[in-house]
MILUMRO-640113 format. One line per 8 residues: number of its first residue (from 1); for each residue x, y, z of N, C-alpha, C, O. Coordinates in steps of 0.05 Angstrom, whole numbers, padded with zeros to 5 digits. Example, Ala and Ser with C-alpha at 12.3 -4.5 7.8 and 13.67 -1.06 7.14 Angstrom:
<recs>
1 = 00264 -00114 00156 00246 -00090 00156 00264 -00066 00156 00285 -00066 00169 | 00257 -00045 00142 00273 -00021 00143 00258 00001 00157 00268 00023 00161
</recs>
This chain:
<recs>
1 = 00113 00811 00410 00134 00806 00390 00160 00817 00401 00160 00839 00412 | 00181 00803 00398 00207 00811 00408 00222 00828 00387 00221 00852 00388 | 00235 00814 00368 00250 00829 00348 00248 00814 00322 00242 00790 00321 | 00254 00828 00300 00254 00817 00274 00281 00823 00261 00289 00847 00260 | 00296 00803 00252 00322 00808 00239 00316 00817 00210 00301 00804 00196 | 00328 00839 00202 00324 00850 00176 00350 00855 00161 00371 00857 00174 | 00348 00858 00136 00371 00865 00120 00374 00896 00120 00359 00909 00134 | 00392 00907 00104 00395 00936 00103 00369 00949 00093 00358 00940 00073
9 = 00361 00970 00106 00338 00985 00098 00344 01015 00098 00362 01024 00112 | 00329 01030 00082 00332 01059 00083 00325 01069 00111 00309 01057 00125 | 00338 01092 00118 00334 01101 00146 00313 01124 00148 00311 01137 00169 | 00298 01129 00127 00280 01151 00128 00253 01143 00141 00246 01119 00142 | 00239 01162 00152 00214 01157 00165 00194 01145 00146 00178 01127 00154 | 00193 01154 00122 00174 01143 00102 00178 01113 00098 00159 01098 00095 | 00203 01104 00098 00209 01076 00094 00199 01060 00118 00189 01038 00116 | 00201 01072 00142 00191 01058 00166 00161 01055 00165 00151 01034 00172
17 = 00147 01076 00157 00118 01074 00154 00110 01053 00134 00093 01037 00139 | 00123 01053 00111 00118 01034 00090 00124 01006 00100 00108 00987 00095 | 00146 01002 00113 00154 00976 00124 00133 00966 00144 00125 00942 00142 | 00124 00983 00162 00103 00975 00181 00078 00966 00166 00066 00946 00174 | 00070 00981 00146 00047 00974 00130 00049 00947 00117 00030 00931 00117 | 00073 00941 00106 00078 00915 00093 00076 00893 00113 00065 00872 00108 | 00088 00897 00137 00087 00876 00157 00058 00870 00166 00051 00847 00170 | 00042 00892 00169 00014 00888 00177 -00002 00875 00154 -00018 00857 00160
25 = 00003 00883 00130 -00011 00871 00107 -00007 00841 00105 -00025 00826 00099 | 00017 00833 00110 00024 00804 00108 00019 00789 00134 00027 00766 00137 | 00007 00802 00154 00001 00789 00179 00024 00783 00196 00023 00766 00214 | 00046 00797 00192 00070 00792 00208 00070 00806 00235 00083 00798 00254 | 00055 00828 00236 00050 00841 00262 00020 00848 00263 00008 00852 00243 | 00009 00849 00288 -00019 00856 00290 -00025 00884 00280 -00009 00902 00282 | -00049 00887 00269 -00058 00913 00259 -00057 00933 00282 -00066 00927 00304 | -00047 00957 00277 -00045 00978 00297 -00019 00979 00312 -00012 00999 00323
33 = -00004 00957 00311 00022 00957 00324 00042 00971 00306 00042 00966 00282 | 00059 00987 00317 00080 01000 00302 00107 00992 00313 00111 00990 00337 | 00125 00988 00295 00152 00981 00303 00171 01004 00297 00167 01019 00278 | 00191 01007 00314 00212 01027 00309 00236 01013 00299 00245 00993 00311 | 00247 01022 00276 00271 01009 00265 00296 01021 00279 00299 01046 00280 | 00313 01004 00288 00338 01012 00301 00360 01005 00281 00363 00982 00273 | 00375 01025 00272 00396 01019 00252 00423 01024 00265 00426 01041 00282 | 00442 01008 00256 00469 01011 00266 00488 01002 00244 00479 00995 00222
41 = 00513 01003 00250 00533 00996 00230 00532 00967 00223 00541 00959 00201 | 00521 00950 00241 00522 00922 00236 00496 00908 00233 00494 00886 00223 | 00474 00921 00242 00449 00908 00242 00426 00927 00243 00429 00951 00249 | 00402 00917 00236 00377 00932 00238 00358 00914 00254 00357 00890 00249 | 00344 00925 00273 00325 00910 00288 00299 00926 00289 00299 00951 00291 | 00277 00912 00289 00251 00925 00292 00243 00921 00321 00241 00899 00331 | 00238 00944 00335 00233 00943 00363 00206 00957 00369 00201 00979 00360 | 00189 00943 00383 00162 00954 00389 00164 00974 00412 00149 00994 00411
49 = 00181 00970 00431 00184 00987 00455 00200 01012 00448 00225 01010 00443 | 00188 01035 00447 00202 01060 00440 00224 01067 00459 00245 01078 00451 | 00221 01061 00484 00242 01067 00504 00266 01050 00498 00289 01060 00501 | 00262 01025 00492 00285 01007 00485 00298 01016 00459 00322 01014 00456 | 00282 01026 00440 00293 01036 00415 00311 01060 00421 00333 01063 00410 | 00302 01077 00439 00318 01101 00447 00344 01092 00461 00366 01103 00456 | 00342 01072 00478 00366 01061 00492 00385 01049 00472 00410 01053 00474 | 00376 01035 00452 00393 01024 00431 00408 01045 00416 00432 01043 00411
57 = 00395 01067 00409 00408 01089 00396 00430 01101 00414 00452 01107 00404 | 00423 01104 00439 00443 01115 00458 00467 01097 00460 00490 01106 00459 | 00463 01071 00462 00485 01052 00464 00502 01053 00439 00527 01054 00441 | 00490 01054 00415 00506 01055 00391 00521 01080 00388 00543 01081 00376 | 00511 01102 00399 00525 01128 00398 00548 01130 00418 00568 01143 00413 | 00545 01116 00441 00564 01120 00463 00579 01095 00472 00594 01097 00492 | 00575 01072 00459 00587 01047 00469 00618 01050 00471 00629 01038 00489 | 00630 01065 00453 00659 01067 00453 00669 01089 00471 00693 01096 00471
65 = 00651 01102 00486 00658 01122 00505 00662 01111 00533 00666 01126 00552 | 00662 01084 00535 00666 01071 00561 00641 01070 00578 00643 01067 00602 | 00617 01071 00566 00593 01070 00582 00589 01042 00593 00599 01022 00582 | 00574 01041 00615 00567 01016 00628 00536 01015 00629 00523 01034 00622 | 00525 00992 00636 00496 00989 00637 00484 01009 00656 00462 01019 00651 | 00497 01015 00678 00486 01035 00697 00483 01062 00684 00464 01077 00690 | 00501 01069 00666 00499 01094 00651 00475 01094 00632 00461 01114 00629 | 00470 01071 00620 00447 01068 00602 00421 01070 00618 00403 01084 00609
73 = 00420 01058 00641 00396 01059 00658 00390 01087 00667 00367 01094 00670 | 00410 01103 00671 00407 01131 00680 00393 01149 00659 00382 01169 00667 | 00393 01141 00634 00380 01158 00614 00350 01151 00611 00336 01163 00596 | 00342 01130 00626 00314 01122 00625 00300 01127 00651 00313 01135 00671 | 00274 01123 00652 00259 01124 00677 00256 01096 00688 00238 01091 00705 | 00272 01078 00679 00270 01050 00687 00292 01043 00707 00314 01054 00707 | 00286 01024 00725 00307 01013 00742 00325 00996 00724 00317 00988 00702 | 00348 00989 00734 00366 00972 00718 00353 00945 00712 00355 00935 00690
81 = 00339 00934 00732 00325 00908 00729 00303 00910 00708 00301 00892 00691 | 00287 00932 00708 00266 00936 00688 00279 00938 00660 00269 00927 00641 | 00300 00954 00659 00314 00957 00633 00324 00930 00622 00320 00924 00599 | 00337 00915 00639 00347 00889 00631 00324 00871 00621 00327 00858 00600 | 00302 00870 00635 00279 00853 00628 00267 00862 00601 00263 00845 00583 | 00262 00888 00598 00250 00898 00574 00269 00894 00550 00260 00888 00528 | 00294 00899 00554 00314 00896 00533 00315 00867 00524 00314 00862 00500 | 00316 00848 00543 00316 00820 00535 00291 00812 00521 00291 00796 00502
89 = 00268 00822 00530 00243 00816 00518 00241 00825 00489 00231 00811 00472 | 00252 00849 00484 00251 00860 00457 00272 00849 00438 00267 00843 00415 | 00297 00845 00449 00319 00839 00431 00333 00812 00437 00352 00804 00423 | 00324 00799 00458 00335 00773 00465 00365 00775 00471 00380 00756 00466 | 00373 00797 00482 00400 00801 00492 00400 00823 00513 00379 00836 00517 | 00421 00826 00527 00423 00846 00549 00434 00872 00539 00447 00873 00518 | 00431 00894 00554 00444 00919 00546 00474 00916 00546 00488 00927 00528 | 00485 00900 00564 00514 00895 00564 00523 00882 00538 00544 00889 00527
97 = 00508 00862 00529 00514 00849 00504 00512 00868 00480 00528 00866 00461 | 00494 00887 00482 00491 00907 00460 00515 00925 00460 00525 00932 00439 | 00524 00934 00484 00547 00951 00486 00572 00936 00474 00587 00947 00458 | 00575 00911 00482 00598 00895 00473 00597 00892 00442 00617 00895 00429 | 00573 00887 00432 00570 00883 00402 00578 00909 00388 00591 00908 00367 | 00570 00932 00398 00577 00957 00386 00607 00962 00387 00619 00973 00368 | 00620 00955 00409 00649 00959 00412 00664 00940 00393 00684 00949 00381 | 00655 00916 00391 00668 00897 00372 00664 00906 00343 00683 00904 00327
105 = 00641 00916 00337 00636 00927 00310 00655 00950 00304 00665 00952 00282 | 00660 00967 00324 00678 00989 00320 00707 00979 00315 00721 00989 00298 | 00715 00959 00331 00741 00947 00327 00744 00935 00299 00764 00939 00286 | 00723 00921 00290 00724 00910 00263 00726 00932 00242 00741 00929 00223 | 00711 00953 00246 00712 00976 00227 00740 00988 00226 00750 00993 00204 | 00752 00992 00249 00779 01003 00249 00799 00985 00237 00818 00994 00223 | 00796 00959 00241 00814 00940 00229 00811 00940 00198 00831 00936 00184 | 00787 00944 00189 00781 00943 00160 00789 00969 00146 00798 00968 00123
113 = 00786 00991 00160 00788 01017 00146 00814 01032 00152 00821 01051 00138 | 00829 01024 00173 00852 01040 00180 00876 01022 00186 00872 00999 00196 | 00899 01032 00181 00923 01017 00187 00933 01027 00215 00952 01042 00217 | 00919 01017 00235 00924 01026 00263 00935 01003 00279 00930 00979 00273 | 00951 01010 00299 00961 00989 00318 00939 00982 00338 00919 00996 00341 | 00943 00960 00351 00925 00952 00372 00923 00973 00394 00902 00978 00405 | 00946 00985 00400 00946 01007 00421 00929 01030 00412 00917 01044 00429 | 00927 01036 00387 00910 01058 00377 00881 01050 00376 00863 01066 00382
121 = 00876 01025 00369 00848 01016 00366 00834 01013 00393 00811 01019 00396 | 00849 01004 00413 00837 00997 00439 00820 01020 00451 00797 01014 00456 | 00830 01044 00454 00813 01065 00466 00790 01073 00447 00768 01081 00457 | 00794 01072 00421 00774 01080 00402 00750 01060 00402 00728 01067 00394 | 00756 01035 00410 00735 01015 00412 00722 01014 00440 00705 00997 00445 | 00731 01032 00457 00718 01034 00484 00731 01018 00506 00719 01013 00526 | 00756 01010 00502 00770 00994 00522 00794 01009 00533 00806 01024 00519 | 00800 01003 00558 00823 01015 00571 00848 00998 00568 00870 01008 00569
129 = 00844 00972 00565 00866 00953 00563 00864 00936 00538 00843 00924 00533 | 00886 00934 00524 00886 00919 00499 00881 00889 00504 00869 00875 00488 | 00889 00879 00527 00885 00851 00534 00855 00845 00536 00845 00824 00528 | 00840 00864 00547 00811 00860 00549 00798 00860 00522 00781 00844 00516 | 00805 00879 00505 00795 00880 00478 00801 00854 00463 00784 00843 00450 | 00825 00844 00466 00833 00819 00452 00816 00796 00462 00807 00780 00445 | 00811 00794 00488 00795 00772 00499 00766 00773 00489 00755 00753 00481 | 00755 00797 00490 00727 00801 00482 00724 00796 00452 00706 00782 00443
137 = 00742 00806 00436 00741 00803 00407 00743 00773 00400 00727 00763 00383 | 00761 00759 00412 00764 00730 00407 00739 00715 00415 00730 00697 00400 | 00727 00722 00438 00703 00708 00447 00679 00714 00428 00664 00696 00421 | 00677 00739 00419 00654 00747 00403 00657 00739 00373 00637 00731 00360 | 00681 00741 00362 00685 00737 00334 00696 00709 00328 00692 00699 00306 | 00709 00697 00347 00721 00671 00342 00748 00672 00330 00760 00651 00322 | 00759 00696 00327 00786 00700 00316 00800 00721 00333 00787 00738 00346 | 00826 00721 00332 00841 00743 00344 00839 00767 00326 00831 00764 00302
145 = 00847 00790 00336 00846 00814 00319 00866 00811 00296 00860 00819 00273 | 00889 00798 00301 00908 00794 00279 00898 00775 00258 00902 00780 00234 | 00884 00754 00266 00873 00735 00247 00851 00749 00231 00849 00745 00206 | 00835 00765 00244 00814 00780 00230 00826 00799 00209 00816 00800 00187 | 00846 00814 00218 00859 00832 00199 00872 00818 00176 00870 00827 00153 | 00884 00795 00181 00896 00779 00159 00875 00769 00140 00878 00770 00115 | 00852 00760 00151 00830 00751 00134 00820 00774 00116 00814 00769 00092 | 00818 00798 00127 00810 00821 00111 00830 00826 00089 00822 00832 00066
153 = 00856 00825 00095 00876 00830 00075 00876 00809 00053 00879 00815 00030 | 00871 00784 00061 00870 00762 00041 00846 00765 00022 00848 00758 -00001 | 00824 00775 00032 00800 00779 00015 00803 00803 -00003 00789 00804 -00024 | 00820 00822 00004 00825 00845 -00014 00843 00838 -00037 00842 00851 -00058 | 00859 00818 -00034 00878 00811 -00055 00865 00796 -00078 00878 00789 -00097
</recs>
């Protein structure tokens, strides 16, 4: 099993145990298999591989610190190639894509919660250059940062 897309769930261990039991009861995962829930500001994923779950937590905690995939690989006992394969197998995306998603989520959060300039948002979202943040945001979200901010303002009115 790779991953299961889930809605918001409680983050307590008891909920994870209960959730695993429900999945097994309904035949959604084989009996005896346990999944680790990975929670973040934008998504929750059920991951069978505990090492990949640990890597996901690390990425979500440090994505905006300028980490690269090589930094992620260094916290594991895996080669970069093994990490990439296991990550793709579990989550159907690469560690780099996970880092990017976390950075974009941070930029979205800052646009929604703070009246900050692009120059202020850029380093907080893990980027050295505002042009790079703008290009990545447009590619990932389909809107410029300005368009996204305007859309947020329009929905608040």
